[in-house]
C-alpha positions in Angstrom: 0.0 -0.1 0.3 1.3 3.1 -1.1 1.3 6.6 1.1 -0.9 8.8 -0.2 -1.9 12.5 1.4 -5.8 12.0 2.2 -8.1 13.0 -0.2 -10.8 15.3 0.0 -13.7 16.5 -2.5 -15.7 19.5 -2.5 -19.2 20.0 -4.3 -21.1 22.7 -5.5 -24.5 21.3 -6.3 -24.3 18.6 -8.3 -20.9 19.3 -9.7 -17.3 18.5 -8.4 -15.3 21.4 -7.6 -12.2 19.8 -6.8 -10.6 17.1 -5.3 -7.0 16.9 -3.3 -5.5 17.5 -0.2 -7.5 19.9 2.4 -5.0 22.3 2.2 -5.8 22.8 -1.3 -9.5 22.0 -1.5 -9.8 24.6 1.6 -8.4 27.3 -0.6 -10.6 26.1 -3.8 -13.8 26.3 -1.9 -12.9 30.1 -0.7 -12.2 31.0 -3.7 -15.4 29.5 -4.7 -17.6 31.1 -2.5 -15.9 34.5 -2.5 -16.7 34.5 -6.3 -20.2 33.2 -6.4 -21.3 32.9 -2.8 -22.5 29.3 -3.7 -23.0 26.7 -1.1 -20.2 24.1 -1.2 -20.0 20.5 0.5 -17.0 18.9 1.1 -16.0 15.3 1.9 -13.3 13.1 3.4 -12.8 10.7 0.9 -11.3 8.5 3.5 -14.8 8.2 5.6 -17.2 9.9 3.3 -18.0 12.5 6.1 -19.0 16.2 5.4 -15.9 18.3 6.6 -16.5 21.4 8.0 -14.0 23.9 7.2 -13.1 27.2 9.1 -12.3 29.8 5.8 -11.5 32.9 7.5 -8.9 34.7 7.1 -6.7 35.3 4.0 -6.2 32.5 1.4 -2.2 31.9 3.3 -3.7 31.5 6.7 -6.3 28.9 5.4 -3.9 26.9 3.6 -1.9 27.1 6.5 -4.8 25.9 8.9 -5.0 23.0 6.8 -1.3 21.7 5.6 -0.6 18.4 6.2 2.0 18.0 9.1 5.4 17.6 8.1 6.4 14.2 8.8 9.2 13.4 11.8 12.3 12.5 10.7 13.9 9.1 10.9 15.7 8.2 13.9 19.1 6.5 13.9 19.6 3.2 14.8 17.0 0.1 15.4 13.1 0.8 15.4 11.6 -0.3 18.8 9.2 -3.5 18.3 6.8 -2.5 20.8 6.2 -5.6 22.3 4.1 -5.8 25.2 3.9 -8.5 27.6 0.2 -9.5 28.9 -1.9 -12.3 30.5 -3.6 -14.8 28.6 -5.9 -17.3 29.8 -6.4 -20.2 28.0 -7.5 -24.1 28.7 -4.4 -26.9 29.1 -5.9 -28.4 25.7 -5.3 -25.0 24.1 -1.8 -24.3 26.2 -0.9 -28.1 24.8 -1.4 -27.5 21.4 0.5 -24.1 21.3 3.2 -25.5 23.3 3.5 -28.3 20.3 3.9 -25.7 17.4 7.0 -24.6 15.6 8.1 -21.8 17.8 6.3 -22.1 20.5 3.3 -20.6 21.9 3.9 -16.7 21.4 4.9 -17.6 17.4 1.8 -19.7 16.9 -0.6 -17.2 18.6 1.3 -14.3 16.5 0.7 -16.0 13.4 -3.0 -16.6 14.7 -3.8 -12.9 15.2 -1.8 -11.8 12.0 -4.2 -14.2 10.0 -7.0 -12.9 11.7 -6.4 -9.4 11.1 -5.7 -9.8 7.7 -9.4 -11.2 7.3 -11.0 -8.7 9.5 -8.9 -6.2 7.5 -10.2 -7.2 4.2 -14.1 -7.4 4.8 -13.8 -4.1 6.7 -11.9 -2.5 4.2 -15.2 -4.1 1.8 -17.6 -2.3 4.5 -15.9 0.8 4.6 -15.7 1.7 1.1 -19.6 0.9 1.0 -20.0 3.1 3.4 -18.1 6.2 2.1 -20.2 5.7 -0.8 -23.1 5.6 0.6 -22.4 8.7 2.7 -21.9 9.8 -0.7 -24.6 9.2 -2.6 -27.1 9.9 0.3 -25.8 13.6 0.8 -25.8 14.7 -3.0 -27.8 12.1 -4.8 -30.8 11.5 -2.0 -33.4 13.3 -3.9 -32.2 12.4 -7.9 -34.3 9.5 -9.1 -33.6 5.9 -8.3 -31.7 6.5 -5.5 -33.3 4.1 -3.3 -33.3 1.2 -6.0 -29.3 2.7 -6.4 -28.7 2.3 -2.2 -30.1 -1.5 -2.6 -27.8 -2.2 -5.6 -24.6 -0.6 -3.5 -25.4 -3.3 -0.9 -26.6 -6.2 -2.6 -22.8 -5.5 -4.3 -24.5 -5.5 -7.7 -22.4 -3.2 -9.2 -23.7 -3.3 -13.1 -27.2 -2.6 -11.4 -25.8 0.3 -9.8 -24.4 1.5 -13.0 -27.6 1.3 -14.5 -29.4 3.2 -11.9 -26.9 6.1 -11.5 -27.1 6.6 -15.4 -29.5 9.6 -15.5 -27.5 11.1 -12.2 -24.9 13.8 -13.1 -21.4 12.6 -14.1 -19.9 13.8 -11.3 -21.7 11.9 -8.9 -21.7 8.9 -10.7 -17.8 9.0 -10.8 -17.2 9.9 -6.9 -19.5 6.8 -6.3 -17.7 4.9 -8.2 -14.3 6.3 -6.9 -15.4 5.5 -3.3 -16.1 2.2 -4.3 -12.9 1.2 -5.5 -10.5 3.8 -3.6 -9.1 0.9 -1.9 -8.6 -1.3 -4.8 -6.3 1.1 -6.4 -4.3 2.0 -3.3 
């Protein structure tokens, strides 16, 4: 997985105004609101939630307010592993099985935990993509024709039907829903 800057997207009505890092989006929203006094809504691309921006001050102040924090310089030496010792309560048969595993109980437990985390992460990522797409859809397309059926198709994981139902919607909304559904695949 690559380290990408967080993505935010701003819409003015049903038209995408801009997308990118929060500082850039905040500046574009400030300029758009000053020029048109139009209502603009900003979404966090990672969660689909609406983001409230403080646009007071100059453009430079707004950019500084939402600039990404500087990365910490790497430290010299070996990184710390972060091993934490805690008590685990198991039945005797569990301890017997663990001690018979190659590498002993600690290695076996770490492998089991990592396998479970990977499985949870995959299903959790799928659910997150659905939630992000739905939050975005409900905010911008909730009044559009076919919204309820499109929502059902989204949660039924039926992409062909979802595309058919979104066809009459504005292109920017369709594109953003598709992007939300496939964001983790592209990462």
